[in-house]
C-alpha positions in Angstrom: 86.7 106.8 58.4 87.6 104.4 61.1 89.0 101.0 60.1 91.0 98.1 61.5 94.8 98.6 61.8 97.0 97.0 59.1 100.7 96.2 59.5 101.5 98.7 56.8 100.1 101.5 59.1 102.9 101.0 61.6 105.4 103.6 60.3 102.7 106.3 60.3 101.6 105.4 63.8 105.1 105.6 65.1 105.3 109.1 63.5 102.1 110.1 65.3 103.6 108.9 68.6 106.7 110.9 68.0 104.6 114.0 67.2 103.1 113.7 70.7 106.4 113.1 72.4 107.4 114.6 74.9 104.2 116.5 75.4 101.9 113.4 76.0 104.3 110.5 75.9 107.8 110.0 77.3 110.5 109.1 74.8 111.0 105.8 76.6 107.4 104.7 75.6 108.2 104.3 71.9 109.7 100.8 72.5 106.6 99.8 74.4 104.4 101.0 71.6 106.3 99.1 69.0 106.1 96.0 71.1 102.3 96.6 71.4 101.9 96.9 67.7 104.0 93.8 67.0 102.8 91.5 69.8 99.8 92.8 71.9 97.2 94.1 69.5 93.7 92.5 70.0 91.5 95.2 68.4 93.3 98.3 67.0 91.7 100.9 64.8 92.9 103.9 62.8 91.1 107.1 61.9 91.7 108.3 58.3 90.8 111.4 56.3 91.6 111.5 52.6 93.7 108.3 53.0 95.9 110.0 55.7 95.9 108.4 59.2 95.2 111.1 61.8 94.6 108.9 64.8 94.5 105.4 66.3 93.4 103.6 69.4 93.1 100.0 70.6 91.2 97.7 72.9 92.6 94.8 75.0 90.4 92.3 76.7 90.6 90.6 80.1 87.8 88.1 79.8 88.1 86.6 83.3 87.7 90.0 84.9 85.0 91.0 82.4 87.1 94.1 81.5 88.1 95.8 78.2 90.9 98.3 78.3 91.2 101.1 75.9 94.8 101.4 74.9 97.4 103.5 73.0 95.3 106.5 71.8 97.1 108.8 69.4 96.0 111.8 67.4 98.1 113.7 65.0 99.5 116.8 66.8 98.0 119.2 64.2 94.6 117.5 64.6 94.1 117.9 68.4 90.8 119.4 69.3 89.1 118.4 66.0 87.0 115.5 67.5 89.1 112.6 66.2 89.9 111.3 69.7 86.3 111.5 70.7 85.2 109.7 67.5 87.8 106.9 68.1 86.9 106.6 71.8 83.1 106.5 71.1 83.6 103.9 68.3 85.5 101.6 70.7 83.0 102.1 73.6 80.2 101.2 71.1 82.1 98.2 70.0 82.8 97.0 73.5 79.1 97.6 74.5 78.1 94.9 72.0 80.1 92.3 73.9 77.8 91.0 76.7 80.7 89.4 78.5 82.4 92.8 79.2 81.1 94.8 82.2 83.7 97.5 82.6 85.8 99.6 80.3 89.1 100.8 81.8 91.5 103.4 80.4 95.0 104.0 81.8 96.1 107.5 81.0 98.0 110.4 82.4 97.3 113.7 84.2 97.6 115.3 80.7 94.6 113.5 79.2 92.4 112.2 82.0 90.0 115.2 81.6 89.2 114.1 78.1 88.1 110.6 79.3 86.2 112.2 82.2 84.1 114.1 79.5 83.5 110.7 77.9 82.0 109.4 81.1 84.9 107.7 82.7 85.4 108.0 86.4 88.8 108.2 88.2 89.7 105.0 90.2 93.2 105.9 91.3 96.4 107.8 90.6 100.0 106.4 90.7 102.7 109.1 90.4 105.6 108.6 87.8 104.1 105.3 86.6 104.8 105.7 82.9 107.9 107.8 83.3 109.1 110.7 85.5 106.3 113.3 85.5 103.9 110.9 83.7 101.4 109.7 86.3 99.0 106.9 85.8 95.3 107.9 86.0 93.2 104.7 85.9 89.6 105.3 85.0 86.6 103.2 84.4 83.2 103.2 82.7 80.5 100.6 83.1 79.3 99.1 79.8 75.7 99.6 78.6 75.3 95.9 77.5 73.7 96.6 74.1 71.9 93.6 72.6 70.0 92.4 75.6 
């Protein structure tokens, strides 16, 4: 089940981030994630099975630019490869596609996960080495929206 993030979910989400550190996130990113949860959430969702949070992912909006950005995707380390990330990503793409004012979906990821987004239809725009931390390159990718509802 996918549902909106609640403040009470924060400890579990920090646990998920730690499960994916240092393989997918640098240890220095934990403070950024806590700041995001406390101050920068616009739309954030969690994926639950049997009342246990196994994944999460957000959306931030840049209305002037007609862009939505997928942000802070996490999946429990023992649940990788089970389709949770795909379900969360597709859920957010579908949600964004309902917004007629958004034309492009952007994801900023790393060399470790960009192939996943490529399979979801995103195209690589550019790469910036060591952007997130040493050995964690920025891979910025985009996907044009489908503008559902016209």
